[in-house]
C-alpha positions in Angstrom: 18.4 30.2 21.4 15.4 28.4 22.8 12.8 27.2 20.3 9.0 27.0 20.9 7.0 24.9 18.4 3.3 25.3 17.9 1.7 22.3 16.1 -1.9 22.1 14.8 -3.6 19.0 13.6 -7.0 18.6 12.0 -8.8 15.6 10.7 -12.2 15.9 8.9 -14.1 12.7 8.0 -17.5 12.8 6.3 -18.3 9.1 6.2 -20.4 6.4 7.6 -20.8 6.2 11.4 -21.4 2.9 13.2 -24.9 2.2 14.5 -23.8 2.7 18.1 -22.7 6.3 17.4 -26.0 7.6 15.8 -26.9 9.3 19.1 -30.3 9.9 20.7 -33.6 10.3 18.8 -33.8 14.0 19.7 -31.1 16.6 19.8 -30.0 18.1 23.1 -31.0 21.8 23.6 -28.0 24.1 23.4 -27.4 27.0 25.8 -27.0 30.6 24.6 -23.5 31.9 24.1 -22.1 34.3 26.7 -21.1 37.8 25.6 -17.4 36.8 25.9 -18.0 33.7 23.8 -19.6 35.8 21.1 -16.6 38.1 21.1 -14.0 35.4 20.9 -16.1 33.5 18.3 -16.3 36.6 16.1 -12.6 37.1 16.5 -11.9 33.5 15.5 -14.1 33.7 12.4 -12.5 37.0 11.3 -9.0 35.4 11.9 -10.2 32.3 10.0 -10.9 34.3 6.8 -7.8 36.4 7.1 -5.6 33.3 7.6 -7.2 31.5 4.8 -6.9 34.4 2.4 -3.2 34.9 3.3 -2.4 31.2 3.0 -4.1 30.9 -0.4 -2.2 34.0 -1.6 1.1 32.1 -1.2 0.0 29.5 -3.8 -3.4 30.4 -5.3 -3.4 27.4 -7.7 -3.0 24.8 -4.9 -5.6 22.9 -2.8 -5.8 24.4 0.7 -7.4 22.9 3.8 -7.1 24.6 7.2 -8.7 24.3 10.6 -8.8 27.9 12.0 -10.3 26.5 15.2 -7.1 24.4 15.7 -4.8 27.3 14.9 -6.6 29.7 17.2 -6.7 27.2 20.1 -3.0 26.3 19.9 -2.0 30.0 19.6 -4.5 30.7 22.5 -2.5 28.3 24.7 0.8 30.0 23.6 -0.8 33.5 24.3 -0.9 32.6 28.0 2.9 32.7 28.0 3.3 35.9 26.0 3.8 39.3 27.7 4.3 42.9 26.6 4.5 43.7 22.9 4.6 40.0 22.0 1.2 39.5 23.6 -0.2 42.7 22.0 0.9 41.6 18.6 -0.6 38.1 19.0 -3.9 39.5 20.2 -4.2 42.0 17.3 -3.3 39.3 14.8 -5.9 37.0 16.2 -8.5 39.9 16.4 -8.6 39.5 20.2 -7.5 43.0 21.1 -9.6 44.6 23.8 -10.4 41.3 25.6 -8.8 40.3 28.9 -6.9 37.1 29.4 -9.7 35.8 31.6 -12.3 36.6 29.0 -10.3 34.9 26.2 -9.5 31.7 28.3 -13.0 31.5 29.7 -14.6 31.8 26.2 -12.3 29.1 24.8 -13.2 26.7 27.6 -16.9 27.3 27.1 -16.8 27.1 23.3 -14.8 23.9 23.3 -17.3 22.3 25.6 -20.3 23.5 23.7 -18.9 22.4 20.3 -18.0 18.9 21.5 -21.5 18.5 22.9 -23.4 20.2 20.1 -24.5 17.1 18.2 -24.4 13.5 19.6 -24.6 12.2 16.1 -21.3 13.9 15.1 -18.0 13.0 16.6 -16.0 16.1 17.5 -12.9 15.9 19.7 -10.6 18.8 20.6 -7.4 17.8 22.4 -4.4 19.9 23.6 -1.0 18.9 24.9 2.2 20.6 26.1 5.5 18.8 25.9 8.5 20.5 27.5 12.2 19.5 27.6 13.2 17.7 30.8 15.1 20.3 33.0 13.5 23.3 31.3 11.7 25.4 33.9 8.1 26.2 33.0 6.1 28.8 35.0 3.4 27.0 37.1 0.8 29.6 36.2 1.3 28.8 32.5 0.7 25.1 33.2 -2.2 25.7 35.5 -4.0 28.1 33.1 -3.7 25.8 30.1 -4.8 22.8 32.1 -7.9 24.6 33.5 -9.1 26.3 30.3 -7.7 24.2 27.5 -7.8 20.8 29.3 -4.1 20.5 28.2 -2.1 17.3 28.9 1.3 18.5 30.2 4.4 16.4 30.2 8.1 16.9 30.7 10.1 14.6 28.4 13.8 13.8 27.8 14.0 15.3 24.3 17.5 13.7 23.9 16.0 10.3 24.1 15.7 8.8 20.6 12.1 7.7 21.5 11.0 11.2 22.5 9.6 12.1 19.0 7.8 8.7 18.9 6.1 9.4 22.2 4.7 12.7 21.0 3.7 11.2 17.7 1.9 8.4 19.5 -0.3 11.0 21.1 -0.9 12.7 17.7 -1.8 9.3 16.1 -4.3 8.5 18.9 -6.0 11.9 18.9 -6.4 11.9 15.1 -7.7 8.3 15.0 -4.6 7.2 13.0 -5.1 9.6 10.1 -2.2 11.8 11.0 0.4 9.3 12.4 3.2 11.7 13.0 4.2 15.4 13.1 7.6 15.5 14.9 10.7 14.4 12.9 13.4 12.8 15.0 15.8 13.8 16.3 14.4 16.7 18.3 16.7 19.8 17.8 18.7 20.6 20.9 17.3 24.2 20.9 13.7 23.0 21.0 12.3 23.6 24.5 8.6 23.0 24.1 5.9 21.7 21.7 2.3 23.0 22.1 -0.1 20.8 20.1 -3.8 21.0 19.3 -5.7 18.2 17.5 -9.2 18.5 16.2 -11.0 15.4 14.9 -14.4 15.6 13.2 -16.4 12.7 11.9 -20.0 13.1 10.7 -22.6 11.5 8.4 -24.8 13.6 6.2 -28.3 14.1 7.6 -29.4 12.9 4.1 -26.8 10.8 2.5 -26.0 10.7 -1.2 -27.2 7.6 -2.9 -24.1 5.6 -4.1 -26.1 4.2 -7.0 -26.4 7.7 -8.4 -22.6 8.4 -8.2 -21.3 8.6 -11.8 -18.0 8.8 -13.6 -17.5 12.5 -14.5 -14.9 15.2 -15.1 -13.5 18.0 -12.9 -12.0 21.0 -14.7 -8.9 21.9 -12.6 -7.8 25.5 -12.1 -5.3 25.1 -15.0 -7.9 23.8 -17.3 -7.0 20.1 -17.1 -9.9 17.7 -17.3 -9.7 15.2 -14.5 -11.7 12.0 -14.0 -13.7 12.0 -10.8 -16.6 10.2 -9.0 -19.5 12.7 -9.0 -22.1 12.3 -6.2 -25.6 13.5 -6.7 -28.6 14.3 -4.5 -32.0 15.8 -5.2 -34.2 17.2 -2.4 -34.9 20.1 -0.2 -31.5 21.8 0.3 -30.5 25.1 1.9 -29.3 27.3 -1.0 -28.2 30.8 -1.7 -27.1 32.4 -5.0 -26.2 35.8 -6.4 -24.1 37.1 -9.3 -20.9 36.0 -7.7 -21.5 32.5 -6.4 -23.8 29.6 -5.6 -23.9 28.1 -2.1 -25.4 24.9 -0.7 -25.3 24.1 3.0 -25.4 20.4 3.6 -26.1 19.3 7.2 -24.6 16.5 9.3 -26.3 14.5 12.1 -29.0 16.6 13.8 -28.2 19.6 11.5 -26.0 21.3 14.1 -23.0 21.1 11.9 -23.0 21.6 8.1 -20.7 22.0 5.1 -21.2 25.2 3.0 -20.0 24.4 -0.5 -19.3 27.6 -2.5 -19.1 27.5 -6.3 -18.0 30.7 -8.0 -20.0 31.8 -11.0 -18.2 31.4 -14.4 -15.7 34.2 -14.7 -15.5 34.8 -10.9 -12.2 33.7 -9.3 -11.9 31.8 -6.1 -10.4 34.8 -4.5 -13.4 37.0 -5.5 -15.8 34.3 -4.2 -13.9 34.0 -1.0 -14.1 37.8 -0.5 -17.9 37.7 -1.1 -18.3 34.8 1.3 -16.3 36.7 4.0 -18.5 39.7 3.6 -21.7 37.7 3.9 -20.7 35.1 6.5 -22.3 36.5 9.6 -25.7 36.7 7.9 -25.4 33.7 5.5 -27.4 31.3 7.6 -30.4 33.7 7.4 -30.0 34.2 3.7 -30.0 30.5 2.9 -33.5 29.4 1.7 -34.6 25.8 1.5 -35.6 24.8 -2.0 -36.0 21.6 -4.0 -32.9 21.2 -6.1 -30.2 18.9 -7.4 -26.6 19.2 -6.1 -23.6 17.3 -7.7 -20.5 17.2 -5.6 -17.2 15.3 -6.2 -15.9 12.6 -3.9 -12.6 13.8 -2.6 -9.7 13.2 -0.2 -7.1 15.9 0.6 -4.0 15.9 2.7 -2.4 19.3 3.4 0.5 20.7 5.4 1.7 24.2 5.8 4.2 26.1 8.0 2.6 29.4 9.1 5.6 31.5 10.4 5.9 33.8 7.4 2.1 34.1 7.0 1.5 34.9 10.7 4.4 37.3 10.6 2.9 39.1 7.6 -0.4 39.3 9.5 1.3 41.1 12.4 2.8 38.5 14.7 6.4 38.9 13.5 7.8 39.8 17.0 6.8 36.3 18.3 9.2 34.7 15.8 12.1 37.1 16.4 14.7 35.6 18.8 15.9 39.1 19.9 12.4 40.6 20.5 10.0 37.8 21.5 8.9 37.8 25.1 7.4 34.6 26.5 8.4 35.3 30.1 5.0 33.8 31.1 6.4 30.4 30.0 10.0 30.8 31.2 11.2 33.8 33.2 14.8 33.5 32.0 13.9 34.8 28.5 15.3 33.8 25.1 12.3 31.8 24.1 10.6 32.4 20.7 8.3 30.6 18.3 10.4 28.7 15.8 7.6 27.2 13.8 3.8 26.9 13.6 3.1 23.7 11.7 -0.4 22.7 10.5 -1.3 19.3 9.1 -4.7 18.3 7.9 -6.7 15.5 6.3 -10.2 15.5 4.8 -12.3 12.8 3.2 -15.7 13.4 1.7 -17.9 10.7 0.3 -21.6 9.7 -0.1 -22.0 8.9 3.5 -20.4 11.9 5.1 -17.1 13.6 6.0 -14.1 12.8 8.1 -11.4 15.2 9.0 -8.5 15.2 10.9 -13.2 30.2 6.1 -25.5 40.6 -6.2 -29.2 39.6 -5.9 -30.5 36.6 -4.1 -32.6 34.1 -6.1 -36.2 33.6 -5.1 -37.1 30.5 -3.2 -40.8 30.3 -4.2 -42.3 26.9 -4.9 -43.1 27.8 -8.5 -39.5 28.6 -9.5 -37.6 26.3 -11.8 -35.7 23.7 -9.7 -32.1 24.8 -9.2 -29.1 22.7 -10.1 -25.6 23.2 -8.7 -22.9 21.1 -10.4 -19.5 21.3 -8.7 -17.3 20.3 -11.5 -14.7 23.1 -11.2 -12.7 24.7 -8.4 -14.7 25.5 -5.2 -14.6 26.5 -1.6 -16.0 24.7 1.4 -16.5 25.6 5.1 -17.5 23.2 7.9 -19.3 25.2 10.6 -21.5 24.8 13.7 -24.8 26.5 13.0 -25.9 27.4 16.6 -22.7 29.4 17.4 -21.5 30.1 13.8 -18.1 28.7 14.6 -15.9 27.9 11.6 -14.1 24.6 12.2 -12.6 24.0 8.8 -12.2 26.0 5.6 -10.7 24.9 2.3 -10.4 25.4 -1.5 -10.3 22.6 -4.0 -8.5 23.5 -7.3 -7.2 20.1 -8.4 -8.5 16.5 -8.0 -5.9 14.9 -10.2 -4.0 13.0 -7.5 
């Protein structure tokens, strides 16, 4: 058997940026998306909510933090080596059916470049690498395609060398700015032929920061009912807001307002699952439904680390053949056959504080000036989505059920 490992890393930091990273005084105009980019982006967002829902279902009471962008890009690289039924199953699972390989690859190249250049006041890096066992023959077309469209660093490595895992982990550590120091556990199994790794790093300051002097000691009611001590941030001002009978939503911008965090608080009696379904149904039009009003928002400071192995989840979503040693076909990577995905590992980190975020998915209220000021107090389980507003791309999605640790 020949193993293929897909590794996904994401770091999200909402924190202070240094003075030399504040960017220019005016934002850079962004080009329109191509038709292919729109198609792939919609597929990525559909996949984002599907993956999030399926992941939460495995442990509804737990904190979850995913980067669908990271998952899609790493699987997108892998897709370039899949053929036949394996490729079809992967495309359908990722909502990419009907698109050609050229359309998919070209769109990912264009979207990556656009997202990384969207806001000079936000640091967003997307890095890809492919590590193959020394002596394992890799199709040149697979290497060339992933270099061209995913800017992948490709390296052959002696996996029997005790330092091989450390070499890969050093790349991981560098690309996540030290927040995810390792992902590969030595020794590397003799059956492992290749690692495909994607790392997404995001660091942004709030456009309007929370005043630390207004942060208070407070309590968060966890999903199980436990009262947990927290630091509650507070900000009053003009904030993008949407509310209906299911949920309240605030959209808090970073930098030049190209990226933002949508915080979703279910109404009392509404579950996180129900709120997530409502968010999914409204996502495409949510930006238009948000109205700017004067209000107060209270949001906990929080830091989360999360890790998940996606094999069972992706299999249940329709990708089972890719994990089956007897059926998987990755002849586009190695023509001799016998290659299958042994694992899809995802490791994430998020920190949210007064200054920003760092990280490594019914009747509207009126927004008239005479309405009573709204107040959104996030003191119980909630959802959050980091997205790019120009394209609508979902970078990160999570749920917070417990802030006890």
